Kinemage of the C-alpha trace (Angstrom):
@kinemage 1
@onewidth
@group {chain A} dominant
@subgroup {mainchain}
@vectorlist {calphas} color= white
{ca met a 1} P -19.994 -6.827 19.385
{ca asn a 2} L -18.708 -6.897 23.101
{ca arg a 3} L -15.168 -6.420 22.244
{ca lys a 4} L -14.111 -7.224 25.841
{ca lys a 5} L -16.107 -10.325 26.485
{ca pro a 6} L -17.343 -11.413 22.644
{ca tyr a 7} L -18.269 -14.959 23.652
{ca gln a 8} L -20.236 -13.786 26.811
{ca ser a 9} L -23.869 -13.664 26.331
{ca cys a 10} L -23.171 -14.458 22.326
{ca ser a 11} L -24.959 -12.188 19.811
{ca leu a 12} L -22.485 -12.270 16.963
{ca cys a 13} L -24.891 -13.501 15.043
{ca pro a 14} L -28.631 -12.489 14.496
{ca arg a 15} L -30.120 -15.078 16.425
{ca ser a 16} L -28.191 -13.473 19.405
{ca cys a 17} L -28.772 -16.835 21.578
{ca lys a 18} L -26.901 -15.095 24.406
{ca ala a 19} L -25.093 -18.394 25.192
{ca asp a 20} L -22.062 -17.938 27.732
{ca arg a 21} L -19.797 -19.909 25.108
{ca arg a 22} L -16.995 -20.409 27.668
{ca val a 23} L -19.163 -23.395 29.290
{ca thr a 24} L -21.178 -24.200 26.604
{ca thr a 25} L -22.137 -23.839 23.031
{ca gly a 26} L -24.061 -21.506 20.969
{ca phe a 27} L -26.668 -22.277 18.395
{ca cys a 28} L -23.885 -22.557 16.098
{ca gly a 29} L -22.596 -25.594 17.741
{ca cys a 30} L -19.428 -23.710 19.073
{ca lys a 31} L -17.643 -22.854 21.961
{ca asp a 32} L -14.844 -19.660 22.353
{ca thr a 33} L -12.017 -21.249 20.719
{ca val a 34} L -11.479 -21.444 16.921
{ca lys a 35} L -12.165 -24.445 15.214
{ca ala a 36} L -11.433 -25.183 11.558
{ca ala a 37} L -11.409 -28.473 9.034
{ca arg a 38} L -9.420 -27.127 5.986
{ca ala a 39} L -7.183 -24.208 4.849
{ca ala a 40} L -5.723 -24.715 1.266
{ca leu a 41} L -5.554 -23.292 -2.085
{ca his a 42} L -9.097 -23.416 -3.353
{ca his a 43} L -9.968 -23.536 -7.574
{ca trp a 44} L -13.888 -23.654 -7.427
{ca glu a 45} L -14.772 -20.321 -6.450
{ca glu a 46} L -15.784 -17.375 -8.838
{ca pro a 47} L -12.956 -16.813 -11.350
{ca cys a 48} L -12.433 -13.104 -10.237
{ca ile a 49} L -11.496 -14.943 -6.710
{ca ser a 50} L -9.660 -18.491 -7.785
{ca gly a 51} L -7.922 -16.591 -10.521
{ca ser a 52} L -5.081 -19.253 -11.800
{ca gln a 53} L -3.209 -20.212 -8.519
{ca gly a 54} L -6.426 -20.256 -6.037
{ca ser a 55} L -8.339 -18.766 -3.157
{ca gly a 56} L -6.475 -19.037 0.231
{ca thr a 57} L -9.958 -21.051 1.632
{ca val a 58} L -10.019 -21.247 5.460
{ca phe a 59} L -13.327 -23.462 6.556
{ca phe a 60} L -14.545 -22.975 10.044
{ca ser a 61} L -16.688 -25.637 11.870
{ca gly a 62} L -19.908 -24.704 12.573
{ca cys a 63} L -22.289 -22.589 11.251
{ca thr a 64} L -25.128 -19.788 12.353
{ca leu a 65} L -27.723 -20.889 9.686
{ca gly a 66} L -27.646 -24.669 9.651
{ca cys a 67} L -29.318 -25.128 6.316
{ca cys a 68} L -30.508 -28.782 6.228
{ca phe a 69} L -29.409 -28.983 2.384
{ca cys a 70} L -25.788 -27.829 3.548
{ca gln a 71} L -22.776 -29.680 0.897
{ca asn a 72} L -20.362 -28.878 4.048
{ca his a 73} L -22.563 -30.551 6.709
{ca ser a 74} L -19.713 -32.626 8.337
{ca ile a 75} L -18.170 -29.045 9.363
{ca ser a 76} L -21.256 -26.709 9.404
{ca gln a 77} L -23.332 -28.761 11.649
{ca glu a 78} L -21.579 -31.922 12.359
{ca his a 79} L -18.501 -29.772 13.912
{ca phe a 80} L -15.688 -31.601 12.563
{ca gly a 81} L -12.116 -29.825 12.540
{ca lys a 82} L -9.623 -28.685 15.162
{ca glu a 83} L -9.115 -26.320 18.086
{ca leu a 84} L -6.699 -23.368 17.260
{ca thr a 85} L -5.067 -20.529 19.118
{ca val a 86} L -4.953 -17.162 17.920
{ca pro a 87} L -1.557 -17.604 16.509
{ca gln a 88} L -1.788 -20.503 15.294
{ca leu a 89} L -4.877 -19.081 12.773
{ca ala a 90} L -2.649 -16.184 12.074
{ca arg a 91} L 0.052 -18.378 10.976
{ca ile a 92} L -2.468 -20.352 8.794
{ca phe a 93} L -2.831 -17.139 7.185
{ca leu a 94} L 0.313 -15.878 6.396
{ca asp a 95} L 0.897 -19.745 5.280
{ca leu a 96} L -2.019 -19.297 2.726
{ca gln a 97} L -0.345 -16.266 1.200
{ca glu a 98} L 3.112 -17.790 0.764
{ca lys a 99} L 1.387 -20.657 -1.091
{ca gly a 100} L 0.377 -17.704 -3.667
{ca ala a 101} L -2.915 -17.333 -2.363
{ca his a 102} L -4.790 -14.896 -4.547
{ca asn a 103} L -7.083 -13.716 -1.497
{ca leu a 104} L -7.500 -15.163 1.940
{ca asn a 105} L -11.259 -16.698 1.854
{ca leu a 106} L -12.801 -17.034 5.628
{ca val a 107} L -15.655 -19.546 5.171
{ca thr a 108} L -18.493 -19.297 7.650
{ca gly a 109} L -16.523 -17.776 10.314
{ca thr a 110} L -19.138 -15.548 11.932
{ca gln a 111} L -19.215 -17.673 15.106
{ca tyr a 112} L -15.496 -17.044 15.864
{ca ile a 113} L -15.107 -12.933 14.211
{ca pro a 114} L -13.439 -11.846 17.675
{ca ser a 115} L -10.851 -14.210 17.112
{ca ile a 116} L -10.531 -13.454 13.584
{ca met a 117} L -10.082 -10.021 13.786
{ca glu a 118} L -7.604 -10.866 16.405
{ca ala a 119} L -5.152 -12.865 14.178
{ca leu a 120} L -5.707 -10.754 11.217
{ca asp a 121} L -4.417 -7.995 13.756
{ca leu a 122} L -1.452 -9.634 14.426
{ca ile a 123} L -0.499 -9.920 10.873
{ca lys a 124} L -1.866 -6.729 9.298
{ca pro a 125} L 1.745 -5.687 8.444
{ca arg a 126} L 2.428 -8.615 6.510
{ca leu a 127} L -0.754 -9.315 4.848
{ca ser a 128} L -0.799 -8.387 1.090
{ca ile a 129} L -3.919 -9.893 -0.251
{ca pro a 130} L -6.964 -8.805 0.029
{ca val a 131} L -9.829 -10.729 2.690
{ca val a 132} L -12.538 -12.004 1.254
{ca tyr a 133} L -15.685 -12.851 4.038
{ca asn a 134} L -17.564 -15.802 2.391
{ca cys a 135} L -20.806 -16.026 3.969
{ca gly a 136} L -24.595 -17.268 4.071
{ca gly a 137} L -25.450 -13.874 4.084
{ca tyr a 138} L -27.232 -14.321 7.787
{ca glu a 139} L -24.765 -11.529 9.208
{ca ser a 140} L -26.111 -8.419 11.796
{ca thr a 141} L -25.259 -5.184 9.953
{ca glu a 142} L -23.580 -4.525 13.386
{ca leu a 143} L -20.687 -6.992 12.758
{ca ile a 144} L -20.370 -5.834 9.145
{ca arg a 145} L -19.369 -2.466 10.434
{ca glu a 146} L -17.125 -3.822 12.868
{ca leu a 147} L -15.140 -5.249 9.957
{ca glu a 148} L -14.997 -2.492 7.534
{ca glu a 149} L -11.282 -2.417 7.853
{ca tyr a 150} L -10.937 -6.085 7.935
{ca val a 151} L -12.808 -7.396 4.897
{ca asp a 152} L -11.788 -6.095 1.398
{ca ile a 153} L -14.157 -8.409 -0.354
{ca trp a 154} L -17.684 -9.684 0.694
{ca leu a 155} L -18.877 -12.834 -0.548
{ca pro a 156} L -22.326 -13.279 0.824
{ca asp a 157} L -25.328 -15.793 -0.314
{ca leu a 158} L -28.444 -14.763 -0.741
{ca lys a 159} L -30.605 -17.811 -0.548
{ca tyr a 160} L -34.281 -16.770 -0.066
{ca tyr a 161} L -37.008 -14.464 -0.534
{ca ser a 162} L -39.927 -16.492 1.353
{ca ser a 163} L -39.648 -16.622 4.919
{ca ser a 164} L -41.423 -19.695 4.807
{ca leu a 165} L -38.545 -21.514 2.725
{ca ser a 166} L -35.897 -19.861 5.019
{ca ser a 167} L -37.875 -21.191 8.073
{ca arg a 168} L -38.009 -24.620 6.735
{ca tyr a 169} L -34.813 -25.109 5.138
{ca ser a 170} L -32.846 -22.938 7.526
{ca lys a 171} L -34.643 -22.227 10.567
{ca ala a 172} L -34.873 -18.316 9.929
{ca ala a 173} L -38.075 -17.325 9.108
{ca asp a 174} L -36.239 -13.317 9.236
{ca tyr a 175} L -33.455 -14.693 6.807
{ca phe a 176} L -34.434 -12.441 4.005
{ca asp a 177} L -35.140 -9.165 6.038
{ca ile a 178} L -31.711 -9.839 7.698
{ca ala a 179} L -29.408 -10.897 4.693
{ca ser a 180} L -31.196 -8.079 2.690
{ca lys a 181} L -29.818 -5.074 4.821
{ca ala a 182} L -26.834 -7.246 5.272
{ca ile a 183} L -25.967 -6.832 1.815
{ca lys a 184} L -26.733 -3.357 1.431
{ca gln a 185} L -24.524 -2.334 4.137
{ca met a 186} L -21.696 -4.648 2.671
{ca ile a 187} L -22.325 -2.839 -0.970
{ca ser a 188} L -22.315 0.905 1.055
{ca gln a 189} L -18.606 -0.219 2.592
{ca thr a 190} L -16.789 -1.183 -0.050
{ca gly a 191} L -18.347 0.764 -3.120
{ca ala a 192} L -17.960 -0.111 -6.402
{ca pro a 193} L -16.084 -3.484 -7.482
{ca glu a 194} L -12.749 -2.736 -8.055
{ca phe a 195} L -10.003 -5.091 -10.010
{ca asp a 196} L -6.117 -5.706 -10.504
{ca ala a 197} L -4.240 -4.489 -13.135
{ca ser a 198} L -5.382 -7.643 -15.244
{ca glu a 199} L -8.788 -6.795 -14.602
{ca thr a 200} L -9.068 -10.521 -13.973
{ca leu a 201} L -8.902 -10.331 -9.853
{ca met a 202} L -11.459 -9.047 -7.583
{ca lys a 203} L -9.545 -6.587 -5.182
{ca lys a 204} L -12.334 -4.874 -3.671
{ca gly a 205} L -16.151 -5.577 -3.996
{ca val a 206} L -19.482 -7.604 -3.520
{ca ile a 207} L -20.910 -11.083 -5.234
{ca ile a 208} L -23.900 -11.765 -4.714
{ca arg a 209} L -24.521 -15.805 -4.499
{ca his a 210} L -28.015 -17.012 -5.290
{ca met a 211} L -28.501 -21.079 -6.014
{ca val a 212} L -31.453 -22.175 -7.451
{ca leu a 213} L -33.490 -24.402 -5.557
{ca pro a 214} L -35.500 -27.598 -6.760
{ca gly a 215} L -39.274 -26.081 -6.980
{ca ala a 216} L -38.458 -22.516 -5.977
{ca arg a 217} L -37.801 -20.693 -8.983
{ca glu a 218} L -40.445 -18.522 -8.486
{ca asp a 219} L -38.416 -17.509 -5.142
{ca ser a 220} L -35.583 -17.040 -7.426
{ca ile a 221} L -37.375 -14.879 -9.492
{ca arg a 222} L -38.609 -12.616 -6.837
{ca leu a 223} L -34.901 -12.160 -5.218
{ca leu a 224} L -33.549 -11.012 -8.634
{ca his a 225} L -36.585 -8.393 -9.001
{ca trp a 226} L -35.485 -7.037 -5.427
{ca leu a 227} L -31.976 -6.847 -6.839
{ca lys a 228} L -32.696 -4.911 -9.698
{ca glu a 229} L -34.989 -2.604 -7.979
{ca glu a 230} L -33.157 -2.447 -4.810
{ca leu a 231} L -29.565 -2.333 -5.521
{ca pro a 232} L -27.933 0.504 -6.951
{ca gln a 233} L -26.828 -0.508 -10.674
{ca gly a 234} L -22.885 -1.740 -11.465
{ca met a 235} L -21.930 -1.685 -7.291
{ca tyr a 236} L -22.217 -5.384 -7.491
{ca tyr a 237} L -21.624 -8.909 -8.734
{ca ile a 238} L -24.250 -11.246 -9.058
{ca ser a 239} L -23.404 -15.465 -9.374
{ca leu a 240} L -26.344 -17.571 -10.075
{ca leu a 241} L -25.407 -21.131 -9.030
{ca ser a 242} L -27.455 -24.511 -10.647
{ca gln a 243} L -24.847 -26.380 -8.026
{ca tyr a 244} L -27.651 -27.478 -5.699
{ca thr a 245} L -27.033 -31.537 -4.765
{ca pro a 246} L -28.868 -33.396 -2.177
{ca phe a 247} L -27.002 -33.420 1.163
{ca tyr a 248} L -27.505 -33.981 4.698
{ca arg a 249} L -30.944 -33.564 5.315
{ca ser a 250} L -32.505 -32.833 1.691
{ca lys a 251} L -34.077 -36.161 2.299
{ca asp a 252} L -36.286 -35.344 5.187
{ca phe a 253} L -37.743 -32.646 2.666
{ca pro a 254} L -39.344 -34.402 -0.488
{ca glu a 255} L -39.322 -31.141 -2.670
{ca ile a 256} L -35.924 -30.749 -2.537
{ca asn a 257} L -34.526 -34.558 -2.450
{ca arg a 258} L -33.471 -33.934 -6.453
{ca arg a 259} L -31.217 -31.659 -8.407
{ca ile a 260} L -32.775 -29.018 -10.242
{ca thr a 261} L -33.625 -29.104 -13.726
{ca ser a 262} L -32.258 -27.495 -16.588
{ca tyr a 263} L -35.403 -26.046 -17.127
{ca glu a 264} L -35.654 -24.179 -13.736
{ca tyr a 265} L -31.885 -23.106 -14.021
{ca asn a 266} L -32.989 -21.315 -17.427
{ca lys a 267} L -35.780 -19.831 -16.446
{ca val a 268} L -34.422 -18.004 -13.556
{ca leu a 269} L -31.215 -17.000 -15.639
{ca glu a 270} L -33.521 -15.779 -18.825
{ca glu a 271} L -35.003 -13.634 -15.968
{ca ala a 272} L -31.408 -12.396 -14.696
{ca ile a 273} L -30.788 -11.665 -18.437
{ca arg a 274} L -33.847 -9.834 -19.225
{ca leu a 275} L -33.225 -7.609 -16.184
{ca gly a 276} L -30.305 -6.893 -16.874
{ca leu a 277} L -28.231 -8.621 -14.305
{ca thr a 278} L -25.469 -9.458 -16.468
{ca gln a 279} L -22.603 -8.081 -14.403
{ca gly a 280} L -21.455 -11.679 -13.239
{ca phe a 281} L -21.173 -15.274 -13.276
{ca met a 282} L -23.331 -18.231 -13.958
{ca gln a 283} L -22.941 -22.298 -13.746
{ca glu a 284} L -22.926 -24.848 -15.975
{ca lys a 285} L -25.313 -27.542 -14.763
{ca ser a 286} L -22.569 -29.706 -14.422
{ca ser a 287} L -21.547 -28.148 -11.377
{ca ala a 288} L -24.418 -30.127 -9.461
{ca lys a 289} L -21.775 -32.925 -8.243
{ca glu a 290} L -20.470 -34.029 -5.004
{ca glu a 291} L -17.217 -33.816 -6.064
{ca tyr a 292} L -17.069 -29.940 -6.030
{ca thr a 293} L -17.235 -29.912 -2.056
{ca pro a 294} L -13.584 -30.367 -1.083
{ca pro a 295} L -12.255 -32.808 1.103
{ca phe a 296} L -12.433 -31.871 4.230
{ca asp a 297} L -8.934 -33.515 5.672
{ca leu a 298} L -7.720 -31.485 8.165
{ca glu a 299} L -5.397 -30.183 5.131
{ca gly a 300} L -3.575 -27.038 6.466
{ca ile a 301} L -4.779 -27.424 9.816
{ca gln a 302} L -2.395 -30.697 10.488
{ca pro a 303} L 0.514 -28.981 11.474
{ca tyr a 304} L -0.852 -26.669 14.035
{ca ile a 305} L -2.858 -29.476 15.997
C-alpha cells in the first residue's frame, strides 16, 4: 500500500483497478472519502463477538467483491451512506466504545483502509476494546500485513472453492486463490484464539465464516476438506451459516433464487463434524430471514453529517 498516496492508482484490494480515486471511483464504487451507513451495537454476530452487549459495528459503503446475492446490497453496491472525515470516523469509534460495545467491528472497510488506519491512530491511546475486521475474505496478504498492529480479530468469509462459482456470482475467478492465502496470513499474525477471563468473548483470533449456497453443498464440502488439510488445528474457529436468502440480483441466477434446504445444510454440517471441524458455530435454519439484515438508517452516523 502506498501510504503517501493510497487512493491514487488504487491497489488496496486484489482487483488492483489502478483508479485514481481522488477524481473517480474504483471497482468498489468509492472515491477517496470514507462513506458509511450505520454505526451501532449489533447482536447478530457469533456469540463470542456479540456477547451480551453487542458488537460495535460500522457498516461501510461500497465493496471490493460485489456478490450478486449480497444481503447488504443497498450499501455495498447501491452505495447508500454518508461521507465522513477521518476525525468524525474516529469519534464514531469512540462513541461505540462508550456505548458498551465489546469490540469495534469494521464491516467491509477494505476500500477505505488508509483512512480507517488514520482514524485508529488518532484514538489508539483511548481505544481499549479489540478491533474486528469483518470482510469477504478477498484481501491481499500485503494489506493484511499492514493491519497487523491494528486488527485483533479477523472475521473473513470463505465463500467459494470453485472458480466457476466465484466468477459467476462475484466476478472473481481468483477468489479461492486469494482468500485461502489471506486466511493463512491472518492466522499466522494472530496465533491461537484468545478469550477474556469469562471465556466467552474473543479478544484475539480468526473466525472463518462460510455460508452454504443453494445447489453448492459439494463446493462447501471441498472447502471443509481444505480447512482440515491446510490450516493448523486449534488456530481458528469456523462459523457455518445457513442464512442465505435470495437478495439483490439472485433472481438473475435461477439456481440460487431460493433458500437452501435443511438437507443441503445438514449434509455440510455432518461433513464438518466427521472431519472434526467442531471448534466454532452453526446456525439454526430459521436464520434465513430478511430481518437479520440490519436497517441502514444512518444510526450512529447522522450526528456527524
